[in-house]
VOPAGU-2260 file (C-alpha; in pm, 1 decimal, decimal comma):
REM VOPAGU-2260
SITE   aa  ch    i         X         Y         Z
SITE  MET   A    0   12146,8   11240,7   -3482,5
SITE  LYS   A    1   11799,0   11343,6   -3532,2
SITE  LYS   A    2   11730,3   11598,9   -3802,9
SITE  TRP   A    3   11415,0   11767,5   -3674,9
SITE  ILE   A    4   11527,2   11787,6   -3312,4
SITE  ARG   A    5   11890,8   11850,9   -3244,6
SITE  ASN   A    6   12092,1   11644,3   -3005,9
SITE  LEU   A    7   12029,0   11815,5   -2671,2
SITE  THR   A    8   12351,5   12010,7   -2691,7
SITE  PHE   A    9   12245,0   12151,1   -3027,4
SITE  VAL   A   10   11969,4   12346,4   -2857,6
SITE  GLY   A   11   12186,8   12631,4   -2737,8
SITE  MET   A   12   12273,6   12707,6   -3100,8
SITE  ALA   A   13   11920,1   12747,3   -3235,0
SITE  ALA   A   14   11796,5   13038,0   -3448,6
SITE  MET   A   15   12058,9   13006,0   -3718,7
SITE  SER   A   16   12134,2   13238,4   -4009,5
SITE  MET   A   17   12342,9   13163,4   -4316,0
SITE  LEU   A   18   12683,9   13322,8   -4334,2
SITE  ALA   A   19   12929,3   13337,4   -4620,6
SITE  LEU   A   20   13176,7   13056,2   -4647,6
SITE  ALA   A   21   13543,5   13143,8   -4641,9
SITE  ALA   A   22   13694,3   12806,1   -4582,6
SITE  CYS   A   23   14047,0   12835,4   -4713,7
SITE  GLY   A   24   14335,8   12880,4   -4473,0
SITE  SER   A   25   14584,3   13146,3   -4572,9
SITE  LYS   A   26   14886,2   13348,7   -4479,7
SITE  SER   A   27   14785,7   13664,5   -4298,9
SITE  ASN   A   28   14836,5   13994,5   -4484,5
SITE  SER   A   29   14866,7   14192,7   -4163,5
SITE  SER   A   30   15183,8   14300,2   -3988,5
SITE  SER   A   31   15210,7   13946,2   -3853,0
SITE  SER   A   32   15251,3   13815,6   -4209,1
SITE  ALA   A   33   15462,3   13520,8   -4095,1
SITE  LYS   A   34   15164,3   13361,7   -3922,6
SITE  THR   A   35   14963,8   13080,7   -4078,4
SITE  THR   A   36   14587,4   13123,5   -4048,9
SITE  VAL   A   37   14408,9   12793,8   -3998,9
SITE  SER   A   38   14040,6   12802,4   -4096,1
SITE  MET   A   39   13780,0   12607,8   -3901,3
SITE  THR   A   40   13439,2   12575,3   -4069,3
SITE  MET   A   41   13139,7   12471,8   -3863,3
SITE  PRO   A   42   12758,9   12478,3   -3855,7
SITE  GLY   A   43   12570,3   12739,2   -3656,8
SITE  ASP   A   44   12543,8   13111,0   -3602,2
SITE  LYS   A   45   12850,2   13326,8   -3557,9
SITE  PRO   A   46   12853,8   13414,3   -3185,3
SITE  LYS   A   47   12773,3   13775,8   -3109,7
SITE  ASN   A   48   13091,3   13790,0   -2902,6
SITE  TYR   A   49   13301,7   13616,6   -3169,8
SITE  THR   A   50   13568,6   13889,0   -3175,2
SITE  GLU   A   51   13630,8   13849,6   -2801,7
SITE  ILE   A   52   13627,0   13469,1   -2826,7
SITE  ILE   A   53   13868,9   13445,9   -3119,1
SITE  ASN   A   54   14106,8   13708,2   -2979,4
SITE  LYS   A   55   14131,9   13515,8   -2652,1
SITE  ALA   A   56   14167,5   13189,5   -2844,6
SITE  ASN   A   57   14457,5   13314,8   -3054,3
SITE  LYS   A   58   14628,4   13466,2   -2752,6
SITE  GLU   A   59   14619,4   13123,1   -2591,3
SITE  ILE   A   60   14725,8   12940,8   -2909,2
SITE  HIS   A   61   15030,6   13170,1   -2941,3
SITE  LYS   A   62   15160,3   13045,2   -2606,8
SITE  THR   A   63   15229,6   12709,5   -2772,7
SITE  TYR   A   64   15228,1   12780,3   -3145,3
SITE  LYS   A   65   15332,7   13144,0   -3190,1
SITE  ASP   A   66   15298,7   13137,0   -3569,2
SITE  ILE   A   67   14941,9   12998,7   -3589,3
SITE  ASP   A   68   14620,1   13200,5   -3594,0
SITE  LEU   A   69   14275,6   13042,0   -3587,7
SITE  LYS   A   70   13980,3   13174,2   -3785,4
SITE  MET   A   71   13631,0   13028,5   -3747,0
SITE  ASN   A   72   13378,4   13029,5   -4031,7
SITE  PHE   A   73   13008,9   12969,0   -3963,0
SITE  ILE   A   74   12728,7   12837,5   -4184,9
SITE  GLY   A   75   12368,0   12813,4   -4065,1
SITE  TRP   A   76   12248,5   12465,0   -3972,0
SITE  GLY   A   77   11987,5   12468,1   -4246,7
SITE  ASP   A   78   12252,2   12522,7   -4512,7
SITE  TYR   A   79   12552,1   12348,5   -4367,1
SITE  GLU   A   80   12516,1   12000,9   -4513,9
SITE  LYS   A   81   12452,5   12133,4   -4864,0
SITE  LYS   A   82   12742,7   12379,3   -4857,0
SITE  TYR   A   83   12967,8   12120,9   -4694,5
SITE  ASN   A   84   12896,0   11877,9   -4976,7
SITE  VAL   A   85   12992,8   12148,5   -5226,2
SITE  MET   A   86   13322,0   12193,5   -5039,5
SITE  ILE   A   87   13386,5   11820,0   -5059,9
SITE  THR   A   88   13289,3   11760,4   -5421,3
SITE  SER   A   89   13468,5   12070,6   -5550,2
SITE  GLY   A   90   13793,6   11973,2   -5379,6
SITE  GLU   A   91   13804,7   12304,9   -5196,1
SITE  SER   A   92   14123,8   12352,7   -4998,4
SITE  TYR   A   93   13970,3   12413,8   -4656,8
SITE  ASP   A   94   14166,1   12335,7   -4342,0
SITE  ILE   A   95   13942,5   12203,0   -4063,3
SITE  ALA   A   96   13570,2   12138,2   -4106,8
SITE  PHE   A   97   13295,6   11972,7   -3903,5
SITE  ALA   A   98   13243,9   11644,8   -4088,8
SITE  GLN   A   99   12917,3   11526,7   -4240,6
SITE  SER   A  100   12862,2   11167,9   -4361,4
SITE  TYR   A  101   13206,6   11099,0   -4220,0
SITE  SER   A  102   13247,7   10732,5   -4315,3
SITE  ALA   A  103   13124,1   10775,3   -4670,9
SITE  ASN   A  104   13342,1   11080,0   -4737,6
SITE  ALA   A  105   13643,3   10917,5   -4576,3
SITE  ALA   A  106   13600,5   10607,2   -4792,6
SITE  LYS   A  107   13582,9   10830,7   -5102,2
SITE  GLY   A  108   13917,3   10988,9   -5013,7
SITE  ALA   A  109   13779,8   11336,9   -4942,3
SITE  TYR   A  110   13984,6   11383,5   -4626,4
SITE  ALA   A  111   14351,3   11396,9   -4537,5
SITE  ASP   A  112   14490,3   11078,6   -4385,0
SITE  LEU   A  113   14560,1   11173,3   -4022,3
SITE  THR   A  114   14675,0   10833,3   -3899,1
SITE  ASP   A  115   15035,8   10940,8   -3844,6
SITE  LEU   A  116   14978,9   11314,0   -3798,7
SITE  VAL   A  117   14752,5   11286,2   -3494,5
SITE  LYS   A  118   14995,7   11049,6   -3323,0
SITE  LYS   A  119   15286,5   11283,5   -3390,2
SITE  ASP   A  120   15151,5   11640,4   -3373,1
SITE  ALA   A  121   14854,5   11578,0   -3143,1
SITE  LYS   A  122   14979,3   11287,1   -2933,4
SITE  LYS   A  123   14861,9   11431,3   -2601,2
SITE  ALA   A  124   14516,2   11489,9   -2743,1
SITE  TYR   A  125   14513,9   11151,7   -2916,2
SITE  ASP   A  126   14594,6   10971,9   -2590,4
SITE  ALA   A  127   14319,7   11159,3   -2404,4
SITE  VAL   A  128   14042,3   11032,1   -2633,8
SITE  ASP   A  129   13853,1   10717,2   -2536,9
SITE  PRO   A  130   13987,1   10433,5   -2757,8
SITE  ALA   A  131   13631,0   10356,0   -2867,6
SITE  TYR   A  132   13633,3   10678,8   -3065,7
SITE  TRP   A  133   13939,4   10577,9   -3265,4
SITE  LYS   A  134   13775,4   10245,9   -3347,2
SITE  GLY   A  135   13462,6   10430,4   -3452,6
SITE  VAL   A  136   13639,1   10669,9   -3691,5
SITE  THR   A  137   13878,3   10417,9   -3846,3
SITE  VAL   A  138   13790,2   10360,0   -4211,8
SITE  ASN   A  139   13986,9   10110,1   -4420,5
SITE  ASN   A  140   14241,0   10091,4   -4134,5
SITE  LYS   A  141   14308,4   10466,1   -4143,3
SITE  ILE   A  142   14204,6   10767,2   -3935,7
SITE  TYR   A  143   14055,1   11054,5   -4134,4
SITE  GLY   A  144   13909,7   11268,2   -3857,6
SITE  PHE   A  145   13957,6   11384,5   -3499,7
SITE  PRO   A  146   13656,1   11294,4   -3283,7
SITE  VAL   A  147   13534,9   11509,7   -2996,7
SITE  ASN   A  148   13576,4   11318,0   -2672,2
SITE  ALA   A  149   13236,2   11361,8   -2507,7
SITE  ASN   A  150   12940,4   11125,2   -2487,3
SITE  VAL   A  151   13116,5   10811,8   -2608,4
SITE  PHE   A  152   12789,3   10638,2   -2540,3
SITE  ALA   A  153   12444,6   10789,3   -2535,1
SITE  GLN   A  154   12088,5   10679,2   -2480,0
SITE  ASN   A  155   11773,8   10799,5   -2644,2
SITE  ALA   A  156   11538,6   10916,8   -2373,9
SITE  LEU   A  157   11184,1   11034,9   -2329,7
SITE  VAL   A  158   11206,0   11379,2   -2173,4
SITE  PHE   A  159   10906,5   11511,0   -1981,9
SITE  ASN   A  160   10813,8   11871,7   -1909,5
SITE  LYS   A  161   10819,9   11873,3   -1528,5
SITE  GLN   A  162   10587,7   12171,6   -1507,2
SITE  PHE   A  163   10317,6   11964,3   -1674,4
SITE  LEU   A  164   10400,6   11658,5   -1464,8
SITE  ASP   A  165   10350,4   11856,3   -1144,4
SITE  LYS   A  166   10042,8   12042,8   -1265,4
SITE  ASN   A  167    9866,4   11724,0   -1375,9
SITE  ASN   A  168   10001,0   11500,6   -1098,0
SITE  ILE   A  169   10159,3   11254,8   -1343,5
SITE  ASP   A  170   10423,3   11000,7   -1235,0
SITE  VAL   A  171   10666,8   10879,1   -1506,4
SITE  ASN   A  172   10925,5   10701,5   -1291,0
SITE  ALA   A  173   10833,7   10364,6   -1441,6
SITE  VAL   A  174   10861,3   10482,6   -1804,7
SITE  ASN   A  175   11133,8   10292,7   -1994,2
SITE  SER   A  176   10977,4   10247,3   -2338,5
SITE  TYR   A  177   10733,0   10406,4   -2580,1
SITE  ALA   A  178   10458,2   10170,2   -2467,3
SITE  SER   A  179   10503,1   10234,4   -2096,6
SITE  MET   A  180   10438,3   10607,7   -2129,2
SITE  GLU   A  181   10080,0   10557,8   -2247,9
SITE  PRO   A  182    9913,5   10618,8   -1906,9
SITE  ALA   A  183   10101,3   10949,3   -1877,6
SITE  LEU   A  184   10011,4   11053,0   -2232,8
SITE  GLU   A  185    9647,3   10958,8   -2186,1
SITE  LYS   A  186    9611,5   11159,2   -1864,2
SITE  PHE   A  187    9793,1   11461,4   -2005,5
SITE  HIS   A  188    9603,1   11466,8   -2335,5
SITE  LYS   A  189    9268,3   11449,5   -2159,5
SITE  ALA   A  190    9355,5   11758,2   -1953,2
SITE  ASN   A  191    9550,2   11945,9   -2223,9
SITE  PRO   A  192    9415,5   11850,5   -2569,5
SITE  GLY   A  193    9565,8   12160,6   -2732,0
SITE  VAL   A  194    9927,6   12081,0   -2637,2
SITE  ALA   A  195   10141,5   11825,8   -2823,1
SITE  GLY   A  196   10157,7   11511,0   -2611,7
SITE  PHE   A  197   10447,9   11341,1   -2786,4
SITE  ALA   A  198   10610,5   11630,7   -2972,1
SITE  ILE   A  199   10764,7   11469,2   -3277,8
SITE  GLY   A  200   10778,8   11564,7   -3643,9
SITE  GLN   A  201   10949,3   11520,6   -3978,8
SITE  GLY   A  202   11283,1   11343,2   -3944,7
SITE  PHE   A  203   11197,5   11167,2   -3617,5
SITE  LYS   A  204   11331,9   10811,9   -3585,5
SITE  ALA   A  205   11192,0   10557,1   -3342,4
SITE  SER   A  206   11462,4   10377,7   -3144,6
SITE  PRO   A  207   11492,8   10005,1   -3074,2
SITE  LYS   A  208   11676,8    9930,4   -2749,8
SITE  SER   A  209   12000,8    9800,3   -2896,4
SITE  MET   A  210   12045,7    9839,9   -3269,4
SITE  ASP   A  211   12334,5    9974,6   -3477,6
SITE  PHE   A  212   12273,0   10120,6   -3821,8
SITE  PRO   A  213   12594,4   10065,2   -4019,4
SITE  VAL   A  214   12504,8   10305,4   -4302,7
SITE  GLY   A  215   12282,7   10537,6   -4097,5
SITE  ASN   A  216   11927,9   10513,1   -3967,2
SITE  GLY   A  217   11789,9   10660,7   -4288,1
SITE  TYR   A  218   11845,0   10312,8   -4432,2
SITE  PRO   A  219   11675,4    9992,7   -4309,2
SITE  PHE   A  220   11995,6    9792,9   -4246,3
SITE  ALA   A  221   12054,2    9715,1   -3877,8
SITE  ILE   A  222   12282,7    9509,2   -3653,2
SITE  ASP   A  223   12216,3    9380,4   -3301,8
SITE  SER   A  224   12450,9    9581,5   -3077,8
SITE  THR   A  225   12458,8    9303,9   -2816,8
SITE  GLY   A  226   12619,4    9058,4   -3058,2
SITE  LYS   A  227   12352,9    8795,8   -2997,2
SITE  SER   A  228   12297,7    8795,6   -3371,9
SITE  ASP   A  229   12556,8    8864,0   -3639,1
SITE  LYS   A  230   12302,8    8908,5   -3917,1
SITE  ILE   A  231   12235,2    9236,6   -4093,3
SITE  VAL   A  232   11857,9    9270,8   -4101,2
SITE  ASN   A  233   11587,1    9507,9   -4214,2
SITE  VAL   A  234   11500,3    9676,6   -3884,0
SITE  TYR   A  235   11143,4    9732,3   -4001,7
SITE  ASP   A  236   11099,0    9356,2   -4032,3
SITE  THR   A  237   11195,6    9293,0   -3669,7
SITE  GLU   A  238   10923,8    9221,3   -3415,3
SITE  GLU   A  239   11060,5    9488,7   -3181,5
SITE  MET   A  240   11044,4    9768,6   -3435,0
SITE  ARG   A  241   10701,6    9667,7   -3560,7
SITE  ASP   A  242   10568,3    9668,0   -3203,6
SITE  ILE   A  243   10713,8   10016,6   -3148,3
SITE  LEU   A  244   10553,1   10145,6   -3466,9
SITE  LYS   A  245   10217,4    9988,3   -3374,8
SITE  THR   A  246   10235,8   10171,8   -3042,1
SITE  LEU   A  247   10316,3   10502,0   -3211,5
SITE  HIS   A  248   10035,5   10450,7   -3463,1
SITE  SER   A  249    9789,4   10400,2   -3179,2
SITE  TYR   A  250    9914,5   10724,3   -3018,6
SITE  TYR   A  251    9865,8   10904,1   -3348,6
SITE  LEU   A  252    9507,1   10781,6   -3379,4
SITE  LYS   A  253    9434,5   10889,9   -3021,1
SITE  GLY   A  254    9569,5   11238,6   -3084,7
SITE  TYR   A  255    9878,2   11213,9   -2863,7
SITE  ILE   A  256   10102,1   11281,1   -3166,6
SITE  PRO   A  257   10043,3   11593,6   -3381,5
SITE  LYS   A  258    9830,9   11518,8   -3688,4
SITE  ASP   A  259   10083,1   11681,6   -3923,3
SITE  ALA   A  260   10385,2   11507,3   -3767,3
SITE  ALA   A  261   10497,4   11339,2   -4091,2
SITE  THR   A  262   10523,2   11668,8   -4276,8
SITE  SER   A  263   10581,1   11920,0   -3999,3
SITE  SER   A  264   10914,1   12090,0   -3932,1
SITE  THR   A  265   10778,7   12260,7   -3619,2
SITE  GLN   A  266   11048,0   12311,6   -3357,8
SITE  TYR   A  267   10911,0   12249,5   -3009,4
SITE  ASN   A  268   11156,3   12469,7   -2823,3
SITE  LEU   A  269   11283,6   12329,2   -2496,2
SITE  GLN   A  270   11200,7   12643,8   -2303,0
SITE  ASP   A  271   10837,4   12662,3   -2421,1
SITE  ASN   A  272   10531,4   12485,4   -2282,8
SITE  THR   A  273   10426,2   12363,1   -2627,7
SITE  TRP   A  274   10511,1   12001,5   -2548,3
SITE  PHE   A  275   10459,6   11737,4   -2281,0
SITE  THR   A  276   10719,6   11481,4   -2383,2
SITE  ARG   A  277   10988,2   11462,9   -2652,1
SITE  GLN   A  278   11276,1   11234,7   -2749,6
SITE  GLU   A  279   11631,8   11348,8   -2685,1
SITE  THR   A  280   11975,9   11190,7   -2689,8
SITE  VAL   A  281   12145,3   11202,9   -2350,0
SITE  GLY   A  282   12497,0   11098,2   -2252,2
SITE  PRO   A  283   12715,6   11093,9   -1940,0
SITE  TYR   A  284   12856,0   11444,7   -1992,0
SITE  ASP   A  285   12502,2   11582,4   -1985,6
SITE  TYR   A  286   12481,0   11493,8   -1614,1
SITE  GLY   A  287   12125,9   11365,0   -1627,7
SITE  ASN   A  288   11893,0   11652,1   -1711,9
SITE  THR   A  289   12149,9   11926,3   -1637,3
SITE  ALA   A  290   12249,0   12007,1   -1995,7
SITE  LEU   A  291   11887,9   12005,5   -2112,0
SITE  GLU   A  292   11781,5   12240,2   -1835,6
SITE  ASN   A  293   12076,4   12472,3   -1903,5
SITE  ALA   A  294   11979,4   12487,9   -2269,8
SITE  ALA   A  295   11621,4   12568,9   -2171,8
SITE  GLY   A  296   11716,6   12852,4   -1939,3
SITE  GLY   A  297   11653,9   12653,5   -1621,8
SITE  LYS   A  298   11327,7   12486,0   -1721,6
SITE  LYS   A  299   11291,2   12163,8   -1521,8
SITE  MET   A  300   11266,2   11828,3   -1698,3
SITE  THR   A  301   11255,6   11458,6   -1617,0
SITE  VAL   A  302   11463,5   11220,3   -1830,6
SITE  GLN   A  303   11369,6   10853,6   -1878,7
SITE  PRO   A  304   11611,0   10649,6   -2100,3
SITE  ILE   A  305   11455,7   10401,2   -2343,4
SITE  THR   A  306   11765,8   10254,8   -2515,5
SITE  ASP   A  307   12066,5   10066,7   -2380,7
SITE  PRO   A  308   12408,5   10234,7   -2339,9
SITE  PHE   A  309   12654,1   10117,9   -2606,8
SITE  LYS   A  310   12973,9   10266,3   -2741,8
SITE  SER   A  311   12910,2   10263,3   -3114,8
SITE  SER   A  312   13052,1   10391,9   -3443,1
SITE  ALA   A  313   12751,1   10619,4   -3480,1
SITE  GLN   A  314   12817,5   10775,9   -3142,3
SITE  ALA   A  315   13189,5   10805,1   -3215,6
SITE  GLN   A  316   13103,5   10998,5   -3530,5
SITE  VAL   A  317   12858,7   11245,1   -3374,3
SITE  ALA   A  318   13123,1   11518,3   -3380,2
SITE  VAL   A  319   13433,4   11470,7   -3595,4
SITE  TRP   A  320   13671,5   11732,9   -3733,9
SITE  SER   A  321   13817,0   11650,7   -4073,1
SITE  ILE   A  322   14098,8   11815,7   -4268,0
SITE  SER   A  323   14081,8   11855,0   -4644,0
SITE  LYS   A  324   14319,3   11637,2   -4842,6
SITE  THR   A  325   14408,2   11954,7   -5035,2
SITE  SER   A  326   14472,6   12168,7   -4726,1
SITE  LYS   A  327   14803,6   12353,9   -4734,9
SITE  HIS   A  328   14823,9   12356,2   -4356,1
SITE  LYS   A  329   14762,8   11998,3   -4245,8
SITE  LYS   A  330   15025,5   11999,5   -3971,0
SITE  GLU   A  331   14911,8   12334,5   -3832,4
SITE  ALA   A  332   14547,6   12220,7   -3843,9
SITE  VAL   A  333   14634,5   11911,8   -3640,0
SITE  GLN   A  334   14824,1   12129,0   -3392,4
SITE  VAL   A  335   14514,4   12345,6   -3345,7
SITE  LEU   A  336   14307,5   12032,6   -3281,6
SITE  ASN   A  337   14571,6   11923,4   -3033,3
SITE  LEU   A  338   14522,5   12240,7   -2829,5
SITE  LEU   A  339   14143,5   12233,1   -2850,8
SITE  ASN   A  340   14160,0   11894,7   -2682,9
SITE  THR   A  341   14430,0   11964,5   -2423,1
SITE  ASP   A  342   14429,4   12336,7   -2335,2
SITE  LYS   A  343   14163,5   12410,6   -2072,1
SITE  THR   A  344   14185,6   12788,4   -2104,1
SITE  LEU   A  345   14143,6   12775,8   -2481,1
SITE  LEU   A  346   13852,0   12533,5   -2486,0
SITE  ASN   A  347   13654,4   12678,4   -2197,1
SITE  ASN   A  348   13663,4   13035,8   -2329,4
SITE  ILE   A  349   13498,5   12902,8   -2643,8
SITE  VAL   A  350   13235,0   12669,5   -2503,3
SITE  TRP   A  351   13135,2   12876,3   -2199,4
SITE  GLY   A  352   13193,8   13213,9   -2359,0
SITE  VAL   A  353   13433,4   13477,7   -2231,0
SITE  GLN   A  354   13554,1   13460,7   -1872,1
SITE  GLY   A  355   13433,6   13765,1   -1680,3
SITE  ASP   A  356   13141,2   13815,3   -1914,3
SITE  GLN   A  357   12956,9   13484,6   -1957,4
SITE  TRP   A  358   13107,3   13313,0   -1653,5
SITE  ASN   A  359   13339,2   13343,9   -1353,1
SITE  PHE   A  360   13534,3   13099,7   -1140,0
SITE  THR   A  361   13396,2   13004,6    -801,0
SITE  ASP   A  362   13680,3   12760,3    -736,0
SITE  LYS   A  363   13954,5   12779,4    -997,7
SITE  ALA   A  364   14156,7   12493,3    -850,4
SITE  LYS   A  365   13861,1   12258,7    -889,4
SITE  GLY   A  366   13748,7   12406,5   -1221,1
SITE  LYS   A  367   13414,5   12522,9   -1078,4
SITE  ILE   A  368   13231,8   12813,3   -1240,6
SITE  LYS   A  369   12911,2   13008,5   -1221,3
SITE  THR   A  370   12748,8   13153,0   -1531,1
SITE  THR   A  371   12625,2   13511,8   -1547,3
SITE  LYS   A  372   12309,3   13660,5   -1694,6
SITE  ASN   A  373   12511,2   13705,6   -2016,5
SITE  TYR   A  374   12549,2   13330,1   -2063,4
SITE  LYS   A  375   12285,8   13265,8   -2328,1
SITE  PRO   A  376   12252,1   13127,2   -2681,9
SITE  ASN   A  377   12473,2   13292,6   -2946,5
SITE  TYR   A  378   12740,5   13380,8   -2691,6
SITE  PHE   A  379   12923,2   13047,1   -2689,1
SITE  ILE   A  380   12986,5   12742,4   -2910,1
SITE  GLY   A  381   12848,9   12403,7   -2804,2
SITE  ALA   A  382   13093,9   12186,9   -2609,2
SITE  TRP   A  383   12969,8   11871,9   -2781,9
SITE  MET   A  384   13130,5   11983,3   -3108,8
SITE  MET   A  385   13447,8   12164,2   -3003,4
SITE  GLY   A  386   13692,8   11959,2   -2798,3
SITE  ASN   A  387   13766,2   11716,6   -2515,4
SITE  ASN   A  388   13474,2   11748,3   -2273,6
SITE  ASN   A  389   13683,4   11591,9   -1998,7
SITE  ILE   A  390   13875,5   11918,3   -1954,6
SITE  LEU   A  391   13568,2   12139,4   -1933,7
SITE  TYR   A  392   13496,6   12341,4   -1623,7
SITE  THR   A  393   13173,7   12244,0   -1450,3
SITE  GLN   A  394   12902,8   12455,8   -1295,7
SITE  ASP   A  395   12851,4   12461,9    -921,0
SITE  SER   A  396   12535,1   12257,7    -967,8
SITE  VAL   A  397   12739,9   11961,1   -1093,1
SITE  THR   A  398   12843,9   11772,2    -780,0
SITE  PRO   A  399   13143,6   11540,6    -729,7
SITE  GLU   A  400   12892,8   11255,5    -710,1
SITE  MET   A  401   12756,0   11343,9   -1053,7
SITE  ILE   A  402   13107,5   11351,5   -1197,6
SITE  GLN   A  403   13185,8   11014,3   -1040,0
SITE  LYS   A  404   12863,5   10871,1   -1184,2
SITE  ARG   A  405   12967,5   11006,7   -1525,5
SITE  ASP   A  406   13305,2   10835,4   -1507,7
SITE  ASP   A  407   13164,0   10508,9   -1373,0
SITE  SER   A  408   12896,2   10493,1   -1641,9
SITE  ILE   A  409   13154,2   10541,0   -1918,1
SITE  LYS   A  410   13364,9   10258,1   -1776,4
SITE  ALA   A  411   13060,3   10033,6   -1744,7
SITE  ALA   A  412   12921,7   10099,9   -2093,3
SITE  LYS   A  413   12964,0    9808,9   -2330,9
SITE  GLN   A  414   13103,6    9832,9   -2681,0
SITE  SER   A  415   12859,9    9756,2   -2957,3
SITE  ALA   A  416   12942,7    9439,2   -3146,2
SITE  ALA   A  417   12961,9    9659,3   -3456,7
SITE  LEU   A  418   13189,6    9930,0   -3312,7
SITE  GLY   A  419   13444,8   10008,7   -3582,8
SITE  PHE   A  420   13241,7    9857,0   -3865,2
SITE  ASN   A  421   13233,5   10128,9   -4130,7
SITE  PRO   A  422   13135,7    9951,8   -4454,9
SITE  ASP   A  423   13240,4   10053,1   -4805,7
SITE  THR   A  424   12928,1   10086,0   -5022,2
SITE  SER   A  425   13100,8   10202,2   -5340,3
SITE  SER   A  426   13024,7    9872,8   -5518,2
SITE  VAL   A  427   12650,9    9917,3   -5454,4
SITE  LYS   A  428   12628,5   10291,1   -5505,4
SITE  THR   A  429   12334,0   10274,9   -5746,2
SITE  GLU   A  430   12136,6   10041,3   -5521,3
SITE  MET   A  431   12204,9   10262,6   -5217,7
SITE  THR   A  432   12062,3   10559,6   -5404,2
SITE  ASN   A  433   11757,0   10360,6   -5508,5
SITE  ILE   A  434   11700,4   10239,1   -5153,3
SITE  SER   A  435   11737,5   10592,7   -5020,0
SITE  ASN   A  436   11469,2   10707,3   -5261,3
SITE  VAL   A  437   11233,3   10435,3   -5141,5
SITE  MET   A  438   11299,8   10511,6   -4775,0
SITE  SER   A  439   11231,5   10880,7   -4826,8
SITE  LYS   A  440   10870,6   10787,0   -4907,9
SITE  TYR   A  441   10818,1   10583,4   -4592,1
SITE  LEU   A  442   11047,0   10698,6   -4310,1
SITE  ASP   A  443   10834,0   10985,1   -4183,6
SITE  ILE   A  444   10492,2   10823,4   -4213,9
SITE  LEU   A  445   10616,1   10510,3   -4036,9
SITE  ASN   A  446   10825,9   10665,9   -3759,9
SITE  THR   A  447   10571,3   10930,3   -3662,5
SITE  GLY   A  448   10296,1   10670,7   -3634,9
SITE  THR   A  449   10098,9   10832,9   -3916,1
SITE  ALA   A  450   10067,7   10512,2   -4121,9
SITE  ASP   A  451    9945,4   10168,8   -4019,4
SITE  PRO   A  452   10283,5    9992,5   -3997,9
SITE  VAL   A  453   10205,3    9637,6   -4112,2
SITE  PRO   A  454   10058,6    9704,6   -4460,4
SITE  THR   A  455   10291,0   10001,9   -4508,0
SITE  ILE   A  456   10604,0    9797,7   -4435,2
SITE  GLU   A  457   10484,2    9518,8   -4665,1
SITE  LYS   A  458   10451,0    9771,6   -4946,3
SITE  MET   A  459   10786,8    9930,6   -4864,0
SITE  ASP   A  460   10964,3    9593,5   -4858,9
SITE  LYS   A  461   10843,3    9513,3   -5210,6
SITE  GLU   A  462   10983,1    9843,3   -5335,8
SITE  LEU   A  463   11308,9    9787,6   -5146,9
SITE  LYS   A  464   11353,2    9450,5   -5313,5
SITE  THR   A  465   11310,3    9610,0   -5656,6
SITE  ALA   A  466   11556,9    9883,9   -5556,0
SITE  GLY   A  467   11830,4    9629,3   -5483,3
SITE  TYR   A  468   11793,3    9559,0   -5110,2
SITE  ASP   A  469   11911,2    9196,9   -5139,5
SITE  LYS   A  470   12231,5    9293,6   -5320,9
SITE  VAL   A  471   12322,7    9558,1   -5064,0
SITE  GLN   A  472   12236,6    9332,8   -4769,5
SITE  LYS   A  473   12458,2    9060,1   -4913,0
SITE  GLU   A  474   12748,9    9301,9   -4960,2
SITE  LEU   A  475   12712,7    9446,4   -4610,7
SITE  GLN   A  476   12686,2    9098,1   -4461,0
SITE  LYS   A  477   13001,4    8990,1   -4643,6
SITE  GLN   A  478   13191,6    9288,2   -4504,8
SITE  TYR   A  479   13050,5    9244,7   -4154,9
SITE  ASP   A  480   13146,7    8876,5   -4149,4
SITE  ALA   A  481   13500,6    8975,9   -4247,8
SITE  PHE   A  482   13503,0    9245,2   -3979,3
SITE  LEU   A  483   13395,3    8998,4   -3711,6
SITE  ALA   A  484   13651,0    8743,2   -3829,9
SITE  LYS   A  485   13931,8    8996,9   -3779,6
SITE  LYS   A  486   13807,7    9076,3   -3428,7
């Protein structure tokens, strides 16, 4: 996931504020003292209609589990990772939380082992999830989190502001790579020098067509998703990545990329005309540009994918709910997750907002809805992070053909050769820290095109070697070879 620009479904949850953390589940002190309150901690703003959402949610939960109440706790995106890490390291007895650094925390034993629980107390939900997800969240042969069944594969795409395309008579139908968008960028920049051509900034990562990053794309280690090579390589030493970075550097020199891109945290809001093109992650449940346009209040966009569709561990771990190993309500927490992934009424009144206020049925039998003027950011919680997207209602604008295309594309998507490979880096912990420190110096200046890639990578590689790159690569290769042997 990109840091500086959220996955497209993050957009509806922008403008965050930090809220107090109250992560522990507890017995209610109200008149319904027999009920168990399951806490669910997540990133983002508390919805303005939270009281209505949670009251409806608990009413629905009580139909199946009469003694369980759900309470949601919210922490602003800017603070979530830090506060989440405190929860993990302190051994706080939270119930459900939106996982960060899932594989690493699972390997460290921070989460409850759900391998048996999800198959017993959430079997219906478990069976409804694409098997690729379970491969992607399996660490040391155990399941430590419940993944959200949504975009099991996704592609990074160049997204163009259609208003600018039409105004400047620019055709981008042939764009399928960073290099192929140069004619469009050149024409736009000449006519609109004051608007960001390629709106990228701090945290942006350039994307090769088919690469897996087994320990995250903040590190240089990469695997060919196609399986044509079984070697773990430094992605910045590959010809493909170097060519991409040379292209981006040329765009930077020509002014197509903002001059302060390597240090800027500027958010180019989807709904604003402050950008011509941007990079977003798009999957089958986004129905082309539909989700982007919804998040931007109807603003029209054109989406051109630049990476290949693979089911990968990284994609499987985009949205995972973990349960603390010290939680006192593990069974009840799993039961809540079961409902969030099987109960249409429960899930849809969270991710669309409240029926009758944010949306209404147009055809209940077919699960078709129309949103109202009250459907806007901070009045719902993003579907990508909540539950099984396959049971979501769809807007009238989503046609049966679009749904069929969604289903066909999921069936046709290939599994990455590295799907399910979640390495244990505990034996090279010091080297991983050293490598991370080196990468922090170079990631932004390389990926934004700010630095000349060839001499910069040569310098970075020397520092990586001193930091212990060879030792880590050898350990990862050993584990990957063993992983492939078992397959």
